C-alpha positions as CSV (number, residue, x, y, z in Angstrom):
1,M,13.7,-27.6,4.7
2,D,10.3,-26.5,6.0
3,N,10.5,-28.6,9.1
4,K,13.6,-26.6,10.2
5,L,12.1,-23.1,9.7
6,P,10.1,-20.8,11.9
7,E,6.4,-20.7,10.9
8,E,6.7,-17.4,9.0
9,F,9.2,-19.1,6.6
10,I,6.9,-21.9,5.6
11,G,6.5,-21.8,1.8
12,I,9.7,-20.0,1.1
13,D,10.6,-22.7,-1.5
14,E,8.2,-21.0,-3.8
15,F,10.4,-17.8,-3.6
16,F,13.6,-19.8,-4.1
17,S,12.1,-21.7,-7.1
18,A,11.2,-18.5,-8.8
19,I,14.8,-17.2,-8.5
20,R,16.3,-20.5,-9.5
21,S,14.2,-20.6,-12.7
22,K,16.3,-17.6,-14.0
23,C,19.6,-19.5,-13.4
24,S,21.5,-22.1,-15.4
25,N,23.8,-23.4,-12.6
26,E,24.4,-23.4,-8.8
27,E,26.9,-20.6,-8.8
28,E,24.6,-18.4,-10.8
29,Y,21.8,-19.3,-8.4
30,A,24.0,-18.4,-5.4
31,V,24.8,-15.0,-6.9
32,E,21.1,-14.3,-7.6
33,L,20.3,-15.1,-4.0
34,L,22.9,-12.6,-2.8
35,K,21.3,-10.0,-5.0
36,A,17.9,-11.0,-3.8
37,R,19.1,-10.5,-0.3
38,G,20.0,-6.9,-1.2
39,F,23.8,-7.1,-1.9
40,L,24.9,-5.0,-4.8
41,L,27.5,-6.9,-6.9
42,N,29.6,-5.8,-9.8
43,D,28.4,-7.2,-13.1
44,G,30.1,-10.5,-13.9
45,E,32.2,-10.4,-10.7
46,L,31.9,-11.9,-7.2
47,S,32.6,-8.5,-5.5
48,L,30.5,-5.8,-3.9
49,S,29.7,-2.7,-6.0
50,D,30.9,0.8,-5.0
51,N,27.2,1.5,-4.4
52,S,27.3,-0.7,-1.3
53,H,27.4,0.7,2.2
54,V,30.9,0.6,3.8
55,K,29.7,-2.0,6.3
56,D,28.1,-4.3,3.8
57,E,31.3,-6.3,3.3
58,E,31.6,-7.0,7.0
59,F,28.0,-8.1,7.2
60,L,28.2,-10.3,4.1
61,D,31.3,-12.0,5.6
62,H,29.3,-12.6,8.8
63,L,26.4,-14.2,6.8
64,L,28.7,-16.4,4.7
65,K,30.6,-17.7,7.7
66,E,27.4,-18.2,9.8
67,G,25.8,-20.1,7.0
68,K,29.0,-22.1,6.3
69,I,29.0,-20.8,2.7
70,G,32.4,-19.1,2.5
71,R,33.9,-15.8,3.3
72,V,34.9,-12.4,1.9
73,S,38.6,-12.0,1.2
74,G,40.1,-8.8,-0.1
75,G,36.7,-7.5,-1.2
76,N,36.0,-10.7,-3.2
77,L,33.5,-13.5,-2.3
78,V,35.1,-16.9,-1.8
79,M,32.3,-19.5,-1.8
80,S,33.2,-23.0,-0.6
81,N,29.6,-24.2,-0.3
82,P,27.4,-22.1,-2.6
83,Q,24.6,-24.7,-2.3
84,N,24.0,-23.4,1.3
85,M,23.2,-19.8,0.1
86,E,19.5,-20.0,0.8
87,V,20.1,-19.8,4.6
88,I,21.2,-16.1,4.3
89,F,17.4,-15.3,4.3
90,C,16.8,-17.2,7.5
91,I,19.7,-16.0,9.8
92,N,18.2,-13.7,12.4
93,N,20.2,-10.5,12.0
94,H,17.9,-7.5,11.7
95,I,19.1,-4.8,14.1
96,G,17.0,-1.7,13.5
97,G,15.7,0.8,11.0
98,E,17.6,2.5,8.2
99,A,17.1,6.1,9.3
100,F,15.5,8.2,12.0
101,Q,14.9,11.4,10.1
102,T,11.3,11.5,8.9
103,D,11.1,14.8,7.0
104,E,13.0,16.7,4.4
105,D,12.2,20.1,2.8
106,W,12.5,21.0,-0.9
107,G,15.7,23.0,-0.3
108,K,17.5,19.9,1.0
109,F,16.0,17.7,-1.7
110,V,17.1,19.9,-4.5
111,H,20.6,20.3,-3.0
112,N,21.1,16.6,-2.1
113,S,21.0,14.7,-5.4
114,H,21.6,11.3,-3.8
115,A,20.0,9.4,-0.9
116,P,22.2,8.0,1.9
117,K,23.6,4.5,1.4
118,I,22.0,2.0,3.7
119,C,23.7,-0.9,5.5
120,I,22.0,-4.2,4.7
121,S,22.3,-5.3,8.3
122,V,19.5,-2.9,9.3
123,L,17.1,-4.1,6.5
124,E,14.8,-7.0,6.7
125,P,15.5,-9.8,4.2
126,F,12.6,-9.6,1.8
127,V,12.5,-5.8,1.5
128,A,16.2,-5.2,1.4
129,R,16.7,-5.3,-2.4
130,Y,13.9,-2.9,-3.1
131,V,15.0,-0.4,-0.4
132,K,18.6,-0.6,-1.6
133,A,17.4,0.0,-5.2
134,I,15.2,3.0,-4.5
135,S,18.0,4.5,-2.4
136,A,20.3,4.2,-5.4
137,C,17.6,6.1,-7.4
138,G,17.6,8.9,-4.9
139,V,14.8,8.0,-2.4
140,S,15.5,8.2,1.3
141,T,13.7,5.7,3.6
142,W,13.3,4.9,7.3
143,C,12.3,1.8,9.2
144,S,11.0,-0.3,6.3
145,C,9.5,-3.7,7.1
146,D,9.0,-6.9,5.0
147,G,6.0,-8.0,7.1
148,N,7.4,-11.5,7.4
149,H,6.4,-11.9,11.0
150,P,3.6,-13.8,12.7
151,G,0.3,-11.9,12.3
152,K,1.7,-9.5,9.8
153,N,0.4,-9.3,6.2
154,S,1.9,-6.2,4.6
155,I,5.3,-4.8,3.5
156,R,6.1,-1.2,4.6
157,V,8.4,1.1,2.6
158,N,8.6,4.2,4.7
159,T,10.0,7.1,2.7
160,I,11.2,10.4,4.2
161,C,8.2,12.7,4.1
162,G,7.9,15.5,1.6
163,P,9.7,15.5,-1.8
164,N,11.2,12.0,-1.1
165,S,7.7,10.5,-0.8
166,L,6.6,12.3,-4.0
167,W,9.6,11.0,-5.9
168,H,8.9,7.4,-4.8
169,K,5.2,7.9,-5.7
170,I,6.1,9.1,-9.2
171,I,8.4,6.0,-9.7
172,C,5.7,3.7,-8.5
173,Q,2.9,5.3,-10.6
174,K,4.9,5.7,-13.8
175,I,7.0,2.5,-13.6
176,I,6.3,0.0,-10.9
177,S,2.5,-0.2,-11.1
178,K,2.8,-0.6,-14.9
179,K,5.4,-3.4,-14.9
180,F,4.8,-5.3,-11.6
181,K,1.8,-6.8,-9.8
182,L,2.1,-5.3,-6.3
183,N,-0.9,-4.3,-4.2
184,W,0.2,-0.8,-3.1
185,N,-2.0,1.5,-1.1
186,N,-2.8,4.9,-2.5
187,I,0.3,6.6,-1.1
188,F,2.7,3.9,-2.1
189,E,4.0,3.1,1.3
190,K,2.4,-0.3,2.0
191,I,2.0,-3.5,0.0
192,D,-0.7,-5.9,1.3
193,F,-0.4,-9.7,0.8
194,G,-2.1,-12.9,2.0
195,E,-0.8,-16.3,2.8
196,D,-1.8,-17.4,-0.7
197,N,0.4,-14.8,-2.5
198,K,3.0,-13.9,0.1
199,W,6.1,-15.5,-1.6
200,K,4.9,-14.3,-5.1
201,T,4.7,-10.8,-3.6
202,Y,8.2,-11.0,-2.3
203,F,9.5,-12.3,-5.6
204,E,7.7,-9.5,-7.5
205,L,9.1,-6.8,-5.2
206,N,12.5,-8.4,-5.8
207,Q,12.0,-8.1,-9.5
208,A,10.9,-4.5,-9.1
209,G,14.1,-3.8,-7.2
210,E,16.2,-5.4,-9.9
211,Y,14.6,-3.2,-12.6
212,L,15.0,0.0,-10.6
213,Y,18.6,-0.7,-9.8
214,N,19.4,-1.5,-13.4
215,N,17.9,1.9,-14.4
216,R,19.3,3.8,-11.4
217,E,21.5,6.2,-13.4
218,K,18.6,7.3,-15.7
219,L,16.3,7.8,-12.7
220,L,18.9,9.7,-10.8
221,E,19.4,11.9,-13.8
222,I,15.7,12.5,-14.1
223,R,15.5,13.4,-10.4
224,Q,18.3,15.9,-10.8
225,K,16.9,17.5,-13.9
226,A,13.4,17.8,-12.4
227,S,15.0,19.3,-9.2
228,R,17.0,21.8,-11.3
229,S,13.7,22.9,-12.9
230,I,12.7,24.1,-9.4
231,G,16.0,25.6,-8.3
232,N,16.9,27.1,-4.9
233,S,15.0,30.3,-5.5
234,R,11.7,28.6,-6.3
235,A,12.3,26.2,-3.4
236,R,12.4,29.2,-1.0
237,R,9.6,31.2,-2.7
238,L,6.8,28.7,-3.7
239,S,4.5,26.7,-1.5
240,D,5.0,23.0,-1.0
241,D,1.9,22.3,-3.2
242,E,3.3,24.4,-6.0
243,L,6.7,22.8,-5.8
244,S,5.2,19.3,-5.7
245,K,3.1,20.1,-8.8
246,L,6.2,21.4,-10.7
247,F,8.4,18.5,-9.7
248,Y,5.6,15.9,-10.5
249,E,5.0,17.3,-14.0
250,E,8.6,17.6,-14.9
251,A,9.7,14.2,-13.5
252,S,6.7,12.4,-15.1
253,K,7.5,14.0,-18.5
254,L,11.2,13.0,-18.3
255,I,10.3,9.4,-17.4
256,D,8.0,9.2,-20.4
257,Q,10.7,10.6,-22.6
258,Q,13.7,8.6,-21.3
259,L,12.4,5.2,-20.2
260,V,10.5,2.6,-22.2
261,I,8.0,1.1,-19.8
C-alpha cells in the first residue's frame, strides 16, 4: 500500500491497525473507518445520523463510488467492497474551511445553544471526527487543519474566538487532557506531533472525538446550564473577563458532577 501513496501518507498502516484492533470482522472495520473519517452513523445501522450535515450523504456517496466501495441508496449505505474502505482517507477532496466567522460575543453564545453542523467535505481527513464531535458538543470552529502535509507537524483546531474558545478549553482541560495523550499548546488550538508519533496522534485524536461524541448530550446540557447561569442581562452588563470567570466556574463544576472522567 505504501508504494502507492503520497509521502505524507507513509506509515498510515499504523493508524489503520489501531482501528482494526477494535473490530471483529471486515464489515465492522469498514464502519469504524467511516466513523474515523468523520461520518456520524446511527448506532447499529448503516445510515447517517440526523446530526450529519445535509450534504454529508452526497459526499459519502461520492467517496464510496470513487473508491469502488459501494454507494448510498435511500439514506442507507450499500457496500459491495468494504475491504476497500481505507482509501476514503486518501482521496483528495478537501475544498476549504468550515467557517469564516472568527468571533462571537457572549450574547450570541448564550442564545445559540448549538454550533452549526459542518459538512465533512470541507474537513481534512484526520481532524474531521474531532471537529464534528466538538461541533456536536456546541463548539464552533473555522478552517481546522490535520497537518498531514509535507513540512507540517501540527494539527490546528481553530475555534471561534471568545466563549467558544473558552468552552473548548474547558472540555480539553477537564476531559481530553485527563483521558488522552495529546500534545496541546496552552490555549488548546494546536497539537504538535513528530514523524515518530504522527499516526498515534491521529488515532488518539480520533478516540477523543469518539468519546466526546458519545457524551455530546451531557456536554450540550452542561453548556446550556452554564450559559443560563449568565443569562442575557449579565451578558450585557458584565465584562468579558467577568463572564468568562462565571462560565468557567459553572461549566467546570457541572462536568465534575455529571461526568466520570
